[in-house]
N, C-alpha and C positions, 0 to 999 in steps of 0.2 A: 703425174702419178694424178690419179682421181681420190680425195678421200675424204669418204663417207662418216660425219663428229655424230655421235647417238649418243645425247645425252640430258633427261627432262628440265637439269639448271639450268637457266638462259648463260648465269656467270658462268659455266664451266665449259659453255658451249663456243663462250666469246674467248673466253680462255685459249681452251684448244687451238680454235682457230687462229688469234694472234700470234699465238708459238711459230705456230706452222706457215701459218703467212712467214714473218718476220725469215727463217727459214730457209723461204723461197719456194715450198709452194704455192701453185695460183690453183689448184683445182679443186674448191676444198667448197663440202657442200656439210651445212649443220639441219639435223633432225630433232624433234623433242620426245618422240617417243618409236616401239617396233613396230606400231603398226605404220608410223611415216616410209620407216627403212623399206618393208614391204612393200608399200606402194612405189617409193622410187626403184626398189629392181627389179618392178613388178614380179612378183614372187607367185601370184595366181595363177601367173600365164607361163611359168616356170623359165623365168627373166625375159624372153620375146620381146620385148619392148621396153625394158628398163636401162637404165643411164649404165655410163663406165662406169665402174666403181674398181679401182685395185687395193685400196686396202679401207677396214672398215675399224673403226676406236669405239667400243661401245659401252656405256654405263652397266653395270649390272644393275641395281633398285630404280628399278621405273615404274612407272602406274602400269596399270591393263596388265603387259607384257613385259616379264625382266628379263635382262639379255645373257639370261642362259638358256630361258627358253627360243629369243630370240637367232640366238646364235645358234643352236640346233636345228629349227626350222631355215635356219639359211641355208645350214652346211649340208641339210636332208637333200638340196633340189641341184641334180650333176651340174648345172652352167658355175655354180656359184662356190663349189666344192674349193678351189681353188684362190678362193680370194683369201689375204689374211686376216682374221680377228684377232686385237689389242682389245681386251678389259683393261676399262681404265676403271676403277673403282674405289669406295674407300674402306670398301670391306677388305679388312686384312682377316676375316675369319679362315683357318684354310679349308674350312667346304666349301664355302663358295668361290675360291680359288680354283679346289680340286672338280665343282660341277662343273665350272668355266671351262676349265683344259676337256675336261669329260664332254662336254658339250662342241665339243671341235674347237673354240677358241685359241689359238697359236701363242700367248705371251696373255701377263698383266702386268699392268702398269695401278700402282698404290698409290692414290690423292692423300696426301697433297702431291704434285712429282713436280719436280726440276725440270726446268728447258732439258738438259743434256742425260736428261734420263727417258724422257718422253721423245727427243731424237734418237734415241740410241737405238 
């Protein structure tokens, strides 16, 4: 399973990578911004040359383009509409969670999270 981890915090990316690797996931890619996700998926070309991705874990609060808008743009492309996106965020405001789900996210996990919660 190819998992794309998107978070502007190097510590959070490292933590997510470590938890998933420890759980046996090996195909892990970490990026620090929505723009990096778009390049990884080749969003400009409808995913024609994008790297295979089965799951995206994405923070909401990021510079330039936030996770909600990134989710909206990813889900608007037919090739990516079926890729599950899980919002991983410290934002517990219900408005942020609802906005993420309305943008197409499939679920959310709040920070700080436990290993069990993330893997479930």
